[in-house]
C-alpha angles and dihedrals in degrees: 000000000000120000118217091247090059093065117103120256120238114245115267117273094025131103131198121225143155111271121253127206089257088064093059097092093049092047090050090052092049090050091047093048092049089074087202105073125078101253114231123200116285087240091059091057090052090051091045091055090051103039104030102032092120091059097039135067139206129199114216131198123226090280092053094252115144112249098168141009147186122206118199145148139195112253110254096227094033103040095172089065120084112206111206107213103181139357121190138162128192112260093247092053098050123112096037100092096259096133091051092046090050091049092050092049095047095048092046089054092045094049091048101042103027104027092242112176102173140038125212131185138155125237130185115232093248095054101096093165093058091044090054092045095054097037091053090046090055091047093047091051093042090234128141117255122206127183130199135155109266099178123019118221090252090063091070120084095219121075119246098028110143123226117273111235116208114226114198118190121186174254091321122199115251114261118255114266090253095058112139 
């Protein structure tokens, strides 16, 4: 069980919000500039900000400009599971705990509003930063973490794609009644 005071604070000067379609271009640029994420079409980020805003999150600077984001959705046949699709933070904002604070905030909202009890994501074996992010999330929330290969490298049409390892974290404790 995670108490509200155990959640990470967002870095000073930033706010967390649901994305809006107008954020799609900025989110696409952050994903592109990460040089780690698979870049989806710019159109897909616009749709994501419209259709999955309630299961996604954007971090904004003092001017309201997106500087980080998480895209996610609840699995259609397993609606109490939040699948985290992508997490990215602008280069200049990295190293200050923003990704972890965003993940805490989004899962707190999803457990409170949607009854989510587990988080899933996929991570390639060479992505040490994502491995640390999700392992520390599981530890912070005192939730079990399991890993198994979801898609072997051979499943991808392009050469050189690494396998995608499924991380499953849960069960998660329900959010306190006052969760935003």
